[in-house]
Steps between C-alpha positions, in 0.01 A plus 500: 500500500531122478380259767698181542321171444397297802623169364837375381486483122788253483343271759163511323661418164694216662180354645316531169784328315505231764127431457545478125790255537297287741216475249748401229644240737160340561420490129844358419477232767148404390596446135860381524518324835741494793797386290580859395430654836861573587568699184194719557569560869837649411319754283269613779756514780501844665742690726483882495642772730422872468463820703219754478412831663684577825719191546217244483654177367312213335589140429279272290590133471338192343667162538503224242336253740171687532432749219165609651656640820656846495705641787490878538742656751497865606772700674387828659707815564707498817274645772629782724496474877166678541321251272353187661511172305330183623677188380687699237180655359289810577213435740187376328690368194417132558128572537509722190664226291244238607211736431634599156599160359311230690585134434707571191793628707676326786744687726822307557650519847789569514546691172792454265835628623542871444127569459225618732220301337465193278167410342415165342256545211302206370425600142267205447250663741463818296148577373411362158334824394754714317390834646491369857840337454655820366353703789651260751839504327502882514427477873790255541725738308398769754650302790720798592191711563334221697800449730639850552157662497348262757542729807379799301198303382408397854506859625313641199230232527427624851496854364237399244279381786594811703668307778853487640697178457558329837846449649650771276771733628493877476676476165581202277821480294479313168799407288504611136871530420815340645546636854231764438140518610192718487257554787129461570323687777167316556391687811154604384209311348434772240846526344842338467807718456779362279845664512784434256856614582646558154866399466719507189867412465581731209503875559342571160218256577444677831455838331270360232296306755455806719368702206282211385344451844423869536320497165331174598359669809385805300323283242269375775330841498367464146125449459532157340686357801269623772418144608864389521660453844636823651875525442758707690873543454733641763873521555466392865329189646128542576379503859338157460846341503603641835696231682646331190878462499712751312644232270150407381421865429811582300370635169682729256194565281248579771191318623178424311181454701176351371174501693293196402127529563233226493384600153845420362480132604140412421443189291748451220686818591675310780728299269601807300568705813713223654708468184545874446616554858733201512676606176490878545877538531554290187243719324687818594838349414369393158390852409821651637707274274275582204543874566876460524511306174279760328728784610808312380337450159412870477856596595648271235268639232591855605871429479456343156314808375773731635772294333308513173468880528875534565583286200283719278677816629849380402650667183578293193870439541541339159411827318703740716819303547778599256702220351757485219247327278259795524742773387402682176740622225439760224582380149705758307468559122791546256497886511514508878789256504709719260432807710613326818815367331602843364453661836 
């Protein structure tokens, strides 16, 4: 199975290209002068829109006036009623952004129209060391994980220290798809229960996802995955979600429950656990689409082989069909012709 990357590849490539263009701009300005500045600024102007994962929209813009400032805007999926946003963002997102990026990133208030968050990146403050700069750019390209995974990170950090996060409700709803959420149950200091209601619009996807999730649960019993979080799948909501509204628990592919223990969030495992949980539905959806495409390819190859077998079984019509051109006549000799004439 394939795990999705934690950073946006397009955003990372855009940032790397932008750094390269900025270096070319400085070298060009140093050797040529300000007289050709306008022609170069037109080459490094930037304005990109794109969508990734579950309706997460990005907008990257660089103006001609200041080529060293990059504006990165992020639009999150529409949160359902049970999900709590503070200022248009999940709780803890502002603190997570400041802790991850420091002085390089400034949060604009209010954000651009149509977006939940707008960050102002000063590329001139990036580290001079190439490895450190690339590491920071990868972290910037992982802004989706930083923002949407902020509440999950807060709760799992307390789990790592075997404490319960203060001022936390009985269950916490986190958005991961438009108008859909998954739930955390941080009631105990020794574990955190994570429940995913699995919903799919297509009936074929629902059947494939149900089979996939059942096999996913069974694979947990293998010896090599003994340290993985316990995983359960059920057709009905688990008891931990008692009290949640029926609309939030509508799931046509069942419910997946993970039990996260302190050993799963120790040290560097925290970042990987946060990312895997926040993109679990996208992970399942990816493999469902791959399975559907594989079956379609097998069906097409099977049909082609059957058509080829039928074509081989057809008789050769050119040899069996009688036409006037294929009639044969017997040539008579002179003796036979006299006999026929006398008779």
